[in-house]
Backbone bond lengths (Angstrom), bond angles and torsions (degrees), N, CA, C in turn:
res aa  C-N    CA-C-N  psi(-1)  N-CA   C-N-CA  omega(-1)  CA-C   N-CA-C  phi
1 X - - - 1.440 - - 1.532 108.69 -
2 X 1.316 115.30 140.74 1.460 120.98 179.01 1.519 108.81 -120.94
3 X 1.326 115.86 134.86 1.457 122.55 178.73 1.522 109.03 -125.82
4 X 1.325 116.27 141.55 1.458 121.92 174.62 1.524 108.12 -108.49
5 X 1.340 116.69 126.56 1.467 121.47 -179.10 1.529 109.99 -140.31
6 X 1.312 115.47 157.83 1.468 120.94 174.95 1.534 110.74 -88.83
7 X 1.322 116.54 -29.44 1.464 122.25 178.40 1.526 108.87 -126.34
8 X 1.321 115.55 139.58 1.470 120.76 175.78 1.526 107.85 -68.53
9 X 1.332 118.78 129.66 1.470 120.41 177.89 1.531 111.27 -56.19
10 X 1.314 116.08 141.95 1.463 122.75 -173.93 1.531 112.74 -53.81
11 X 1.336 118.01 -36.93 1.465 119.30 -176.81 1.531 112.54 -69.61
12 X 1.347 117.83 -14.45 1.458 121.34 179.06 1.530 113.10 -108.74
13 X 1.342 117.13 -3.19 1.462 120.75 -174.47 1.522 113.37 -55.80
14 X 1.318 117.39 -48.74 1.466 120.67 -176.18 1.534 111.22 -60.21
15 X 1.329 116.39 -47.06 1.463 120.93 -179.25 1.518 110.83 -61.35
16 X 1.316 116.93 -48.54 1.461 121.32 -178.09 1.521 110.60 -67.49
17 X 1.327 117.87 -38.23 1.467 121.96 177.69 1.532 110.44 -60.76
18 X 1.322 117.27 -43.62 1.467 120.67 178.31 1.524 111.78 -62.42
19 X 1.338 116.91 -41.56 1.463 119.78 -179.08 1.531 111.34 -69.85
20 X 1.327 116.94 -38.12 1.471 118.73 175.49 1.524 110.51 -67.82
21 X 1.308 117.86 -33.36 1.465 120.66 176.18 1.533 110.27 -60.27
22 X 1.336 116.35 -46.95 1.471 120.32 177.77 1.528 110.62 -62.38
23 X 1.340 116.16 -40.32 1.461 121.28 178.72 1.534 110.05 -60.32
24 X 1.334 117.32 -48.12 1.466 120.62 -177.76 1.531 112.17 -72.26
25 X 1.319 118.02 -28.12 1.467 118.97 173.02 1.521 109.39 -60.06
26 X 1.310 115.93 -44.02 1.452 121.15 178.89 1.537 110.41 -64.55
27 X 1.318 116.88 -45.33 1.461 121.31 -179.10 1.527 112.32 -66.49
28 X 1.319 116.38 -37.17 1.467 120.66 -178.55 1.524 112.68 -86.10
29 X 1.335 116.97 -4.85 1.459 120.87 -179.92 1.513 112.85 69.32
30 X 1.321 116.94 32.29 1.469 121.38 -178.78 1.523 110.01 -106.85
31 X 1.309 116.05 154.97 1.459 122.12 172.75 1.515 107.89 -127.51
32 X 1.299 115.35 146.35 1.452 121.36 -174.63 1.519 111.35 -90.78
33 X 1.324 117.20 80.65 1.463 121.36 178.58 1.523 109.92 -96.25
34 X 1.325 116.37 -48.97 1.456 120.60 -177.21 1.526 113.52 -94.94
35 X 1.310 117.61 -23.62 1.462 120.71 -171.87 1.517 113.72 -99.26
36 X 1.295 117.69 43.24 1.463 119.66 175.83 1.526 109.23 -77.00
37 X 1.307 115.73 168.61 1.465 122.59 178.29 1.525 112.76 62.04
38 X 1.315 116.79 43.28 1.459 120.73 175.11 1.518 109.20 -75.72
39 X 1.328 116.50 152.23 1.464 121.45 176.06 1.528 107.13 -91.90
40 X 1.321 116.24 105.18 1.458 120.60 -179.50 1.526 108.86 -82.22
41 X 1.309 114.11 86.95 1.454 121.39 -179.66 1.517 109.89 -140.06
42 X 1.302 115.93 151.32 1.460 120.82 175.87 1.523 110.42 -92.85
43 X 1.334 117.65 -6.30 1.461 122.17 178.54 1.530 108.99 -77.38
44 X 1.312 116.81 107.57 1.466 122.01 -175.75 1.531 112.05 -61.77
45 X 1.321 117.48 -29.22 1.470 121.86 -179.61 1.529 112.19 -64.76
46 X 1.323 117.92 -26.26 1.462 122.07 -176.70 1.522 113.48 -89.35
47 X 1.336 117.62 -4.36 1.459 120.83 -176.42 1.526 111.55 -80.82
48 X 1.321 115.31 141.31 1.460 121.58 176.53 1.532 108.68 -99.62
49 X 1.316 116.16 176.57 1.472 120.25 177.55 1.525 111.08 -59.78
50 X 1.327 116.20 -33.43 1.464 120.54 -179.94 1.526 110.63 -58.88
51 X 1.342 116.99 -45.21 1.458 120.16 178.51 1.530 111.57 -71.65
52 X 1.326 116.33 -41.46 1.465 120.85 -176.42 1.528 113.11 -65.52
53 X 1.324 117.56 -25.61 1.465 121.28 -178.74 1.531 112.83 -102.34
54 X 1.316 116.91 8.94 1.458 121.69 178.71 1.531 107.92 -97.70
55 X 1.338 116.86 108.54 1.468 121.87 -174.75 1.524 112.64 -57.32
56 X 1.319 117.93 -46.85 1.460 120.75 -178.18 1.528 111.43 -64.07
57 X 1.326 116.25 -38.48 1.460 120.00 178.66 1.524 110.69 -65.69
58 X 1.329 116.84 -45.00 1.462 120.42 -179.36 1.537 111.12 -68.31
59 X 1.331 117.33 -35.13 1.467 120.16 174.98 1.526 110.60 -62.10
60 X 1.333 116.70 -41.47 1.462 120.12 -179.78 1.530 110.97 -68.02
61 X 1.317 117.59 -39.26 1.476 120.67 177.00 1.531 110.53 -63.70
62 X 1.335 115.89 -44.03 1.465 120.13 -179.93 1.532 110.77 -61.59
63 X 1.319 116.17 -38.54 1.464 120.74 178.09 1.521 110.45 -61.51
64 X 1.314 117.78 -47.68 1.458 121.17 -178.72 1.528 112.87 -70.64
65 X 1.329 116.73 -32.03 1.464 119.35 179.30 1.520 110.99 -62.28
66 X 1.345 117.25 -37.34 1.468 121.81 179.43 1.526 109.28 44.75
67 X 1.311 114.98 53.39 1.465 124.33 -169.17 1.535 114.17 -48.71
68 X 1.313 117.93 -44.04 1.466 120.49 -176.63 1.527 112.63 -101.43
69 X 1.322 116.64 12.22 1.469 122.44 -178.91 1.526 112.14 53.96
70 X 1.331 116.15 35.00 1.457 121.21 178.91 1.522 111.75 -73.85
71 X 1.309 116.44 -29.56 1.462 121.30 -173.35 1.526 110.62 -109.66
72 X 1.312 113.78 158.93 1.462 121.68 174.44 1.522 106.37 -120.74
73 X 1.320 116.46 138.04 1.457 121.20 176.43 1.525 108.31 -98.83
74 X 1.301 115.52 127.89 1.455 122.31 176.44 1.533 105.49 -102.15
75 X 1.317 116.79 112.29 1.465 121.69 -174.69 1.521 109.21 -107.47
76 X 1.333 116.22 129.67 1.462 122.38 178.16 1.530 108.21 -105.33
77 X 1.331 115.50 125.10 1.461 122.27 178.09 1.527 109.50 -110.54
78 X 1.339 116.24 152.31 1.462 119.89 173.80 1.534 108.82 -89.44
79 X 1.325 116.93 -174.87 1.463 121.68 -176.82 1.531 112.85 -63.11
80 X 1.339 117.09 -25.99 1.472 121.12 179.74 1.524 112.05 -92.07
81 X 1.318 117.90 15.17 1.475 124.55 -178.31 1.524 113.00 60.31
82 X 1.326 116.55 32.14 1.463 120.95 172.34 1.515 107.44 -95.50
83 X 1.312 115.29 139.07 1.459 120.14 -178.99 1.530 109.51 -71.87
84 X 1.340 116.92 131.63 1.456 121.56 -178.82 1.516 112.55 -110.18
85 X 1.332 115.02 -33.73 1.451 118.40 -174.44 1.525 109.65 -158.86
86 X 1.341 115.23 152.86 1.458 121.63 175.98 1.522 107.93 -134.35
87 X 1.320 115.49 129.42 1.466 121.22 174.19 1.518 107.14 -116.59
88 X 1.317 116.17 135.53 1.465 121.10 176.63 1.520 106.65 -100.46
89 X 1.338 116.32 123.61 1.466 119.94 -177.81 1.528 109.84 -124.95
90 X 1.331 114.02 150.99 1.456 122.26 177.90 1.524 106.74 -120.76
91 X 1.331 117.00 125.66 1.461 121.04 -173.70 1.524 110.24 -116.67
92 X 1.343 115.90 127.18 1.462 122.77 171.23 1.529 107.68 -124.56
93 X 1.329 116.91 -178.99 1.471 119.83 177.27 1.518 111.69 -65.87
94 X 1.331 116.74 -33.79 1.462 121.24 -174.06 1.524 113.81 -89.03
95 X 1.306 117.29 -32.64 1.464 118.82 -173.22 1.519 112.49 -152.35
96 X 1.332 114.40 164.52 1.467 122.60 170.46 1.522 105.64 -120.84
97 X 1.314 116.05 127.09 1.464 121.76 -178.26 1.533 108.23 -107.55
98 X 1.323 115.82 116.70 1.470 120.22 172.81 1.524 104.93 -84.95
99 X 1.321 116.25 103.52 1.467 121.31 -172.24 1.517 112.90 -76.77
100 X 1.304 116.49 -47.22 1.459 120.17 -178.10 1.521 109.55 -162.07
101 X 1.317 114.56 156.72 1.461 121.62 178.46 1.529 107.50 -133.32
102 X 1.333 115.93 130.62 1.464 120.69 174.00 1.525 108.32 -120.80
103 X 1.318 114.72 150.88 1.468 122.00 -177.44 1.517 108.57 -117.80
104 X 1.322 116.31 130.83 1.463 120.07 -177.47 1.520 113.18 -99.70
105 X 1.330 117.47 -7.67 1.462 119.61 -174.85 1.532 113.09 -111.91
106 X 1.320 118.36 14.06 1.467 123.76 -179.74 1.526 111.21 46.38
107 X 1.336 116.71 64.78 1.467 120.02 -173.72 1.517 113.22 -73.43
108 X 1.343 114.23 152.26 1.463 118.95 170.31 1.530 106.90 -80.36
109 X 1.326 118.05 -177.91 1.463 121.97 -174.68 1.533 111.53 -59.43
110 X 1.328 117.49 -46.21 1.467 120.86 -178.36 1.530 111.53 -63.34
111 X 1.326 116.57 -43.12 1.467 120.54 178.85 1.528 111.01 -65.77
112 X 1.317 116.48 -39.74 1.462 120.60 179.06 1.528 110.77 -63.17
113 X 1.335 116.12 -42.75 1.465 120.18 177.75 1.530 110.87 -63.47
114 X 1.309 116.82 -38.90 1.466 120.74 178.27 1.534 110.47 -63.90
115 X 1.336 116.97 -44.51 1.466 120.70 179.20 1.531 111.16 -65.54
116 X 1.332 116.87 -43.03 1.466 120.17 176.78 1.525 110.01 -59.22
117 X 1.318 117.10 -42.95 1.450 121.72 179.36 1.524 111.37 -60.55
118 X 1.331 117.60 -45.35 1.464 121.63 178.98 1.525 111.04 -61.46
119 X 1.323 116.01 -45.12 1.468 120.85 -178.61 1.524 110.58 -64.74
120 X 1.318 117.17 -49.79 1.463 121.10 -176.92 1.524 110.77 -65.85
121 X 1.325 118.31 -38.98 1.469 120.09 177.20 1.516 111.25 -60.78
122 X 1.322 116.93 -42.87 1.472 120.56 179.87 1.529 110.16 -64.90
123 X 1.331 117.58 -44.45 1.467 120.65 179.74 1.525 110.09 -64.89
124 X 1.325 117.92 -41.09 1.468 120.66 178.27 1.520 111.18 -65.19
125 X 1.320 117.20 -35.39 1.461 120.75 176.41 1.529 110.39 -63.21
126 X 1.323 117.07 -43.91 1.473 121.57 177.52 1.530 109.73 -63.33
127 X 1.334 116.97 -45.12 1.469 121.63 -177.94 1.525 111.54 -65.54
128 X 1.325 117.92 -30.46 1.468 120.64 -178.13 1.524 112.18 -69.98
129 X 1.311 118.03 -18.70 1.462 120.42 178.70 1.528 111.86 -72.55
130 X 1.345 117.19 -28.02 1.464 121.38 -176.79 1.521 113.68 -124.23
131 X 1.319 117.60 12.22 1.458 123.12 -178.68 1.538 110.62 51.20
132 X 1.315 114.64 60.06 1.459 121.19 -178.06 1.522 110.88 -102.47
133 X 1.321 114.75 163.40 1.460 120.32 170.84 1.513 107.31 -91.40
134 X 1.315 114.65 153.71 1.463 119.94 174.37 1.512 107.31 -115.06
135 X 1.329 115.44 127.61 1.456 121.94 173.72 1.520 106.05 -107.14
136 X 1.313 116.55 121.55 1.462 122.98 -175.61 1.525 106.79 -112.26
137 X 1.326 116.43 111.43 1.462 121.77 -178.94 1.526 108.68 -96.73
138 X 1.333 115.15 122.34 1.463 120.77 -174.31 1.522 109.45 -125.82
139 X 1.339 118.52 131.21 1.464 119.86 174.83 1.527 111.19 -56.09
140 X 1.318 116.89 143.82 1.464 120.97 -174.28 1.523 113.04 -61.05
141 X 1.313 118.45 -24.97 1.463 119.95 -178.80 1.531 113.42 -92.38
142 X 1.314 118.42 6.01 1.470 122.95 -179.51 1.521 110.73 -91.67
143 X 1.303 117.25 79.51 1.466 121.00 -176.44 1.527 113.00 -65.64
144 X 1.316 116.81 -36.97 1.470 120.80 -178.99 1.523 109.96 -62.80
145 X 1.326 116.83 -48.62 1.469 121.13 -179.71 1.527 111.25 -65.89
146 X 1.329 116.99 -36.80 1.468 120.82 178.86 1.523 110.26 -64.04
147 X 1.329 117.12 -47.11 1.466 120.57 178.03 1.528 111.07 -63.34
148 X 1.319 115.61 -40.14 1.455 120.28 178.55 1.530 110.68 -60.00
149 X 1.336 117.30 -46.96 1.467 121.75 -178.53 1.525 111.63 -61.50
150 X 1.327 116.86 -45.22 1.469 118.99 -179.27 1.525 111.19 -68.24
151 X 1.320 117.83 -34.99 1.464 121.72 177.12 1.529 110.99 -65.37
152 X 1.328 116.95 -32.67 1.469 121.69 -178.55 1.529 112.89 -86.90
153 X 1.331 117.53 8.32 1.460 120.05 174.91 1.513 115.99 92.16
154 X 1.309 118.11 13.29 1.466 120.99 177.20 1.522 109.17 -82.73
155 X 1.326 116.32 135.61 1.464 122.30 178.33 1.521 109.32 -92.84
156 X 1.301 115.91 139.30 1.462 122.02 177.88 1.528 109.02 -74.64
157 X 1.319 116.63 132.38 1.461 121.73 175.91 1.522 107.50 -101.36
158 X 1.310 116.52 131.71 1.467 120.38 179.48 1.521 109.37 -64.18
159 X 1.315 115.62 142.17 1.457 120.60 179.04 1.505 110.59 -167.38
160 X 1.311 115.36 175.51 1.454 121.90 -178.90 1.527 109.38 -91.15
161 X 1.339 116.93 95.40 1.467 122.16 -177.86 1.525 111.92 -63.58
162 X 1.324 117.35 -35.89 1.459 120.55 -176.35 1.523 112.20 -66.42
163 X 1.321 117.12 -36.23 1.455 120.40 -178.16 1.526 111.52 -76.86
164 X 1.324 116.65 -45.05 1.459 120.21 -172.16 1.517 114.92 -99.29
165 X 1.317 118.87 -15.40 1.466 123.38 -179.22 1.522 112.88 59.09
166 X 1.331 115.75 20.25 1.458 120.67 176.24 1.525 109.29 -139.09
167 X 1.316 114.45 161.94 1.456 121.29 174.66 1.520 107.02 -122.08
168 X 1.327 115.62 146.32 1.457 120.73 179.52 1.520 110.28 -107.44
169 X 1.320 115.12 137.50 1.451 123.28 175.81 1.522 107.08 -125.14
170 X 1.322 117.13 145.92 1.462 120.43 -175.74 1.523 110.74 -134.10
171 X 1.333 114.96 148.24 1.463 120.80 177.34 1.528 107.97 -150.49
172 X 1.317 115.96 134.48 1.463 120.81 176.56 1.522 108.16 -91.87
173 X 1.320 116.39 131.89 1.463 121.99 -178.64 1.521 108.60 -108.11
174 X 1.325 116.02 126.66 1.462 121.47 179.06 1.521 110.01 -72.25
175 X 1.313 115.27 147.93 1.462 120.76 179.42 1.521 109.49 -73.18
176 X 1.316 116.10 140.75 1.461 120.35 174.14 1.515 107.55 -121.30
177 X 1.304 114.97 154.58 1.464 120.15 178.43 1.518 108.57 -70.76
178 X 1.316 116.56 152.95 1.461 120.75 -176.19 1.528 111.62 -59.39
179 X 1.338 118.21 -39.65 1.455 120.76 -178.54 1.526 113.24 -89.13
180 X 1.335 116.62 -2.40 1.460 120.18 -179.80 1.525 109.82 -70.79
181 X 1.323 115.58 149.43 1.462 119.90 -179.86 1.522 110.02 -66.64
182 X 1.303 114.91 148.61 1.459 119.34 174.69 1.517 109.19 -72.69
183 X 1.305 116.45 164.21 1.452 121.60 -179.67 1.531 110.88 -57.75
184 X 1.326 116.72 -37.24 1.468 120.41 -179.89 1.516 111.63 -59.19
185 X 1.323 117.22 -47.35 1.461 120.39 -177.91 1.527 110.74 -67.89
186 X 1.330 116.62 -36.81 1.460 119.96 177.57 1.526 109.94 -61.86
187 X 1.315 116.76 -44.72 1.458 120.50 -177.71 1.517 110.75 -66.62
188 X 1.305 117.95 -39.21 1.457 120.50 -179.45 1.520 111.74 -61.40
189 X 1.358 117.13 -39.79 1.463 119.85 179.78 1.524 111.39 -63.36
190 X 1.321 116.14 -37.28 1.468 120.00 179.77 1.524 111.23 -62.84
191 X 1.308 117.03 -34.95 1.459 120.48 -175.79 1.525 113.27 -85.39
192 X 1.318 116.95 -13.78 1.473 119.75 -179.31 1.489 112.03 -79.93
């Protein structure tokens, strides 16, 4: 099941905050040697100087706060309603930007590909309603996601990998009629 929300539900905040913290540690090139035992909370009153001066921790809190509601979180749940993955997306009239994806269940390669497929299919479905482009931002060390994007028809956009530690991929999605079948249903009929 996939849900779109502006704020992460409170019961999942700690888990998602921890995963975004790990994500931003990687992006910021930091390792957690001295800053262990952080309080993963969104309650600012409970934070100590250790948390307040940790860049990756504050970046992860800022991401979850979504202060101006600019972003939408796409949350993937498994059959037992456990959160498996969160993608942060930014939607405009012209494009949908998949900013980052974190995984809460430590997936193996096959599971990761399945989650990426679910996320990208949902974003492509949204983009097909308004004939938007999708910009997929992938960390430079994410080989699985990079291969997945190129296999799904995303074109690599040139950029400065050293500065941003991410690569951008783009794909234009054709508009479909509201009552038209989704790509998934079309493909299934071909195989039957």
